[in-house]
N, C-alpha and C positions, 0 to 999 in steps of 0.2 A: 413582431419584433424581428429584426434582422439577425440571422445566425452569426454574423461576423462580430457581434457584440460579445460573444462568448469565447472567441478564439484568443488563446494566450499561450505563452511559452510555459513549459513545466517549471515549477519552482521547488527548490529544496525546502522541506519542512522537517522540523525536529519531532520525533516520535518518542513518547515516554512509555515504558513498560512499568506500570505502577500498581499491578494487582496486589492483593493481600499476600499471595504466595511469593511473588517476587520480592516484596518488601521484607517478608519474613526470612526468606532465604539469603538475601543480599544486603539487607539493612537500609536500602534506599532505592529509588527508581533507577532504571537503566535506560539510557537514551541512545538513539541512532537517528540517522537522517535518511530521507527517501524523497522521491519526487511525487508531487501531488497529482500529476497526470502522466499516464503512460500510453504507449501506442495501443491501438485497439486489439491487435493480435496478441500482445503480451497480456492485456487485460483478460481476454477470453481464455488464454492458456492457463493463467493463474487460477481463475475460478473453476475451470473444467478439471484441472489437476486436483484442486482442493475438494471438489464435489465427488470425484471418482476415487479419491484416496490414493492417487498416484504419487506416492511419496518421493520417488526418485526425481520425477519431473518437477514437483513442488519444491524440492530441495535445491535444484538448479535455479529455478526461477527466483526463489526468495533471496538467493545470494546476490541477485542483481538489484534487489530492493534495499538491502541493508548496507547503508553507505556511511561514510564519515562526513564531517561538515564541509568538505571540499567536493563531495559528490563521488568519491572513489569507493569502490567495493572494499569492505573490511574482511569479508570471508573469502580469502584467497585460497589457492590450492593447498590442501592438507590442513586447513584450519576450519574449525567448526565451533558451535556454541553448545552449551548444555541444553538438553531437550526442553526444560521448562522455559528458558529464555527464547529458544527458537519457536516453540509453540505459541507463546504470547506474541512474538513478532509477526508470525503468520496471521494471527487474528487481527492485530492492529493494522497490518498492511491491507488486509481484506476490508476492514472498516474504512480506511482512507479511500481505497479504490471504489468501494460501493457508494461513497458519499461525494465522489469527485464530480460534482455538477454545479452549475451556476445557479443564479436565481431563476425561479420558474417564470414562464411566460404568463401574462395575464389573459391570453387568448382563450376563449371558451372552447371546450372540446367540440370537435366536429365543425367548427366554423372557420373557414378560410378567410384571410384578410382580403379586402377588396383592392 
């Protein structure tokens, strides 16, 4: 299968924070928008910061992911979210980035096409 079949422009997707804790604390799901695909360096920076617990780097990165429906950052200078919302947003963004792949190739492992 040709790799070009998987190339696409990033799309804005709506993300819902809908855990029991969020519903309990805010009475309804909270939503934001983010892109379904990011540049590879940003992808690795996000997961490395998350894995190493580098909260300052993670905080800066997550602000680039939490957007409004126009694709504009909502966490501007001097503005932040309650920690329960921010924590769930980090988890949801990680889920989206970790699942950002197309359909799998039907090629058997170890076999190159002729």
